[in-house]
VEXVEX-555028 format. One record per residue: residue in three letters; x, y, z of N, C-alpha, C, O in turn. Coordinates in Angstrom, 3 decimals, decimal comma. Layout:
BEGIN
ala  X  Y  Z  X  Y  Z  X  Y  Z  X  Y  Z
...
This chain:
BEGIN
met  64,777  119,342  132,341  63,331  119,291  133,265  62,854  117,906  133,023  63,178  117,185  132,080
lys  61,939  117,592  134,122  61,111  116,041  133,534  59,527  116,392  133,628  58,700  116,950  134,349
glu  59,755  115,268  131,692  58,422  115,720  131,189  57,141  115,084  132,094  57,304  114,099  132,814
leu  56,137  115,626  131,988  54,921  115,450  132,444  53,870  114,173  131,684  52,956  114,404  130,893
cys  54,156  113,288  132,009  53,447  112,367  131,629  51,891  111,929  132,089  51,728  111,259  133,108
ile  50,845  112,329  131,317  49,085  112,434  131,975  48,745  111,236  130,799  49,113  111,237  129,624
ile  47,882  110,169  131,547  47,516  109,291  130,754  45,958  109,147  130,948  45,369  109,266  132,022
asp  45,330  108,836  129,580  43,806  109,307  129,542  43,133  107,876  129,096  43,737  106,903  128,645
thr  42,037  107,975  129,287  41,203  106,467  128,458  40,094  107,299  127,580  39,547  108,380  127,801
phe  39,989  106,441  126,583  38,997  106,565  125,668  37,547  107,330  126,240  37,009  108,258  125,636
thr  37,054  106,755  127,492  35,766  107,197  127,387  36,361  108,849  128,188  35,492  109,711  128,055
ser  37,182  109,180  128,676  37,144  110,613  128,980  37,140  111,154  127,821  36,207  111,855  127,428
leu  38,138  110,904  127,166  38,367  111,694  126,145  36,973  112,002  124,920  36,802  113,000  124,220
lys  36,131  110,733  125,013  34,859  110,912  124,111  33,824  111,653  124,758  32,713  111,502  124,250
asn  33,918  112,670  126,076  33,106  113,433  127,035  33,728  114,300  126,966  33,258  115,303  127,502
lys  34,921  114,422  126,386  35,125  116,160  125,463  35,144  116,818  124,518  35,492  116,390  123,418
glu  34,689  118,268  124,798  33,972  118,797  123,285  35,422  119,338  122,967  36,275  119,865  123,681
val  35,375  118,969  121,468  36,706  119,374  120,592  36,381  121,280  120,485  35,385  121,858  120,919
ile  37,355  121,791  119,904  37,194  123,433  119,937  38,626  123,539  118,949  39,788  123,173  119,125
asn  37,772  124,362  117,622  38,672  124,666  116,450  39,402  125,842  116,827  38,795  126,910  116,754
thr  41,005  125,841  117,351  41,362  127,377  117,622  41,465  128,442  116,617  41,363  129,593  117,042
leu  41,583  128,329  115,813  41,281  129,046  113,639  40,378  129,293  113,872  40,426  130,503  113,649
asp  38,796  128,974  114,409  38,190  129,915  114,128  37,014  129,759  115,544  35,894  130,247  115,399
gly  37,281  129,240  116,521  36,439  129,302  117,727  35,790  128,573  117,495  35,324  128,283  118,596
lys  35,331  127,955  116,784  33,963  127,168  116,631  34,451  125,859  117,403  35,585  125,541  117,760
ala  32,928  125,044  117,581  32,398  123,904  118,955  32,271  122,979  117,536  31,487  123,135  116,599
leu  33,601  121,698  117,773  33,324  120,985  116,452  32,053  119,602  116,896  31,313  119,185  116,005
gly  31,958  119,002  118,400  31,462  118,418  119,025  32,440  117,621  119,708  33,597  117,957  119,961
cys  31,796  116,381  120,023  32,482  115,243  121,450  33,176  114,530  120,126  32,620  114,691  119,040
val  34,455  113,699  120,214  35,088  112,783  119,936  34,136  111,286  120,502  33,796  110,884  121,615
thr  33,933  110,727  118,962  33,096  109,567  118,943  33,890  108,522  118,876  33,433  107,581  119,526
asp  35,000  108,274  118,303  35,942  107,455  118,051  37,536  107,695  117,772  37,952  108,810  117,457
leu  38,380  106,577  117,911  39,509  106,609  117,214  40,030  106,296  116,329  39,528  105,189  116,133
glu  40,892  106,488  115,396  41,950  105,827  114,527  43,152  105,408  114,935  43,660  106,363  115,522
phe  43,884  104,490  114,941  44,778  104,303  115,549  45,769  103,351  114,792  45,298  102,517  114,019
asn  46,869  103,426  114,947  48,235  102,301  114,491  48,272  100,721  115,344  48,951  100,456  116,336
arg  47,580  100,059  114,808  47,572  98,860  115,309  48,940  98,535  115,958  49,268  98,448  117,141
leu  49,590  98,394  114,874  51,280  97,919  115,465  52,095  98,478  116,358  52,967  97,815  116,920
thr  51,820  100,309  116,688  53,151  100,897  116,943  51,523  101,813  118,267  51,841  102,623  119,138
gly  50,405  101,497  118,098  49,599  101,993  119,432  49,085  103,386  119,218  48,103  103,848  119,799
gln  50,047  104,211  118,072  50,172  105,457  117,934  48,794  105,927  117,554  48,265  105,309  116,630
ile  48,267  106,702  117,987  46,704  107,969  117,632  46,981  108,261  116,650  48,087  108,790  116,544
leu  46,299  108,114  115,636  46,194  108,822  114,101  45,403  109,913  113,753  45,730  110,990  113,254
arg  43,990  109,354  114,189  43,158  110,696  113,783  42,070  110,554  114,943  41,896  109,458  115,476
leu  41,405  111,582  115,290  39,988  111,782  115,931  38,810  111,601  115,586  38,671  112,734  115,125
ile  37,792  111,112  115,408  36,565  111,063  114,892  35,716  111,385  115,617  35,491  111,054  116,781
leu  34,746  112,654  114,341  33,911  113,167  115,308  32,917  113,046  114,163  33,252  112,982  112,980
pro  31,425  113,014  114,699  30,305  112,850  114,051  29,526  113,860  112,992  28,459  113,621  112,428
gly  30,190  114,831  112,894  30,047  115,681  112,222  28,668  116,740  112,271  28,152  116,660  113,386
glu  28,002  117,619  111,446  27,263  118,471  111,534  25,624  117,365  110,759  25,547  116,489  109,899
gly  24,419  118,186  111,824  23,226  117,646  111,423  22,945  116,603  112,299  23,513  116,055  113,244
leu  21,670  116,473  111,568  20,605  115,681  113,022  21,301  113,989  113,034  21,582  113,348  114,047
gly  21,493  113,452  111,315  21,804  112,448  111,263  23,014  112,160  111,300  23,228  110,948  111,312
ala  23,988  112,881  111,324  25,357  112,424  111,609  26,044  111,716  111,981  27,041  111,361  111,352
met  25,595  111,128  113,563  25,765  110,308  114,690  25,921  109,284  114,109  26,940  108,656  114,399
phe  25,085  108,767  113,175  24,836  107,440  112,503  25,372  107,430  110,970  25,511  106,358  110,380
ser  25,619  108,474  110,451  26,230  108,133  109,077  27,496  108,523  109,221  28,049  109,540  109,639
gly  27,891  107,334  108,717  29,872  107,603  108,102  30,240  108,238  107,956  31,048  108,796  108,699
lys  29,697  108,754  106,326  29,874  109,593  105,383  29,863  111,061  106,332  30,804  111,835  106,156
lys  29,243  111,270  106,909  29,507  113,209  107,748  30,564  112,875  108,714  30,812  113,694  109,599
arg  31,193  111,808  108,652  32,249  111,598  110,261  33,111  113,226  109,457  33,021  113,747  108,346
val  34,017  113,609  110,912  34,894  114,311  110,367  35,840  113,880  111,011  35,719  113,701  112,223
tyr  37,061  113,598  110,321  38,318  113,377  111,205  39,514  114,045  110,975  40,012  114,363  109,895
ile  40,106  114,305  112,610  40,940  115,556  112,915  42,422  114,309  112,675  42,571  113,142  113,038
pro  43,029  114,972  112,141  44,780  114,034  112,291  45,025  114,675  113,778  44,866  115,852  114,103
phe  45,465  113,552  114,612  46,076  113,605  115,717  47,232  114,688  115,872  47,304  115,142  117,014
asp  48,106  115,171  115,002  48,813  116,011  114,790  48,581  117,236  114,825  49,524  118,009  114,990
gln  46,806  117,883  114,627  46,367  118,706  114,843  46,052  119,082  115,895  45,314  120,019  116,201
val  46,626  118,328  116,548  45,580  118,748  118,189  46,648  119,179  118,959  47,739  118,622  119,077
asp  46,047  120,803  119,779  47,199  121,414  120,175  47,089  120,894  121,907  48,024  120,945  122,706
arg  45,930  120,483  122,148  46,398  120,347  123,827  44,609  119,726  124,135  43,465  120,109  123,891
ile  45,283  118,573  124,802  43,659  117,902  125,848  43,243  118,783  127,143  43,339  118,005  128,091
gly  42,979  119,583  127,441  42,670  119,864  128,791  41,678  119,064  129,721  41,258  118,105  129,073
asp  41,189  119,087  130,883  39,755  118,169  131,314  38,999  118,585  131,197  38,336  118,099  132,113
asp  38,172  119,475  130,547  37,323  119,759  129,672  37,101  119,565  128,430  36,325  118,691  128,042
val  37,797  120,411  127,582  37,785  120,649  125,770  39,178  120,059  125,130  40,187  120,762  125,171
ile  39,198  119,271  124,773  40,479  119,383  123,344  40,547  120,184  122,637  39,457  120,410  122,111
leu  41,628  121,036  122,181  41,866  122,415  121,998  42,673  121,739  120,588  43,771  121,254  120,858
val  42,149  121,633  118,766  42,446  121,682  117,819  42,764  122,917  116,554  42,006  123,882  116,459
arg  43,409  122,828  116,055  43,720  123,979  114,848  43,300  122,624  113,471  43,997  121,730  112,992
phe  42,236  122,938  113,276  41,885  121,673  112,315  41,287  123,488  111,018  40,757  124,555  111,328
cys  41,785  122,899  109,613  41,239  123,391  108,424  40,842  122,363  107,831  41,754  121,611  107,487
ala  39,535  121,956  107,510  38,744  121,149  107,131  38,926  121,536  105,230  38,666  122,558  104,596
leu  39,571  119,971  104,735  39,576  120,294  103,550  38,513  119,656  102,514  38,358  118,448  102,694
pro  37,632  120,301  101,306  36,667  119,422  100,644  37,006  118,048  100,416  37,983  117,576  99,833
asn  35,579  117,223  101,234  35,554  115,813  101,272  36,546  115,576  102,221  37,143  114,546  101,909
ala  37,017  116,109  103,314  38,054  115,774  104,210  37,256  114,394  104,932  37,801  113,326  105,210
asp  35,907  114,735  105,127  35,060  114,607  106,581  35,183  112,462  105,815  35,046  111,424  106,463
glu  35,459  112,638  104,392  34,871  111,510  103,513  36,585  109,973  104,174  37,736  110,367  103,981
lys  36,460  109,033  104,598  37,534  108,125  104,898  37,712  107,439  103,263  36,703  107,056  102,671
glu  39,147  107,328  102,593  39,880  107,132  101,637  39,705  105,363  101,614  40,299  104,695  100,768
């Protein structure tokens, strides 16, 4: 069976809503990506988090490991994300 290869851009990813399949909650839209500079592998999706000032505050960001992404569709990104206490803070 031939493997399907779909190429996407960051611009198209940041326009997609991220939905948590564990609870059905909409988490927001991707604002940034974290990737390995040497391999080019995407490590985490970065979302602004909740609240009015979350878009401008790095402390409230939500980091979703890329291995928790189930599917990237035409309109949404489905993830199975279980947030841990203080998981939104970058170490």
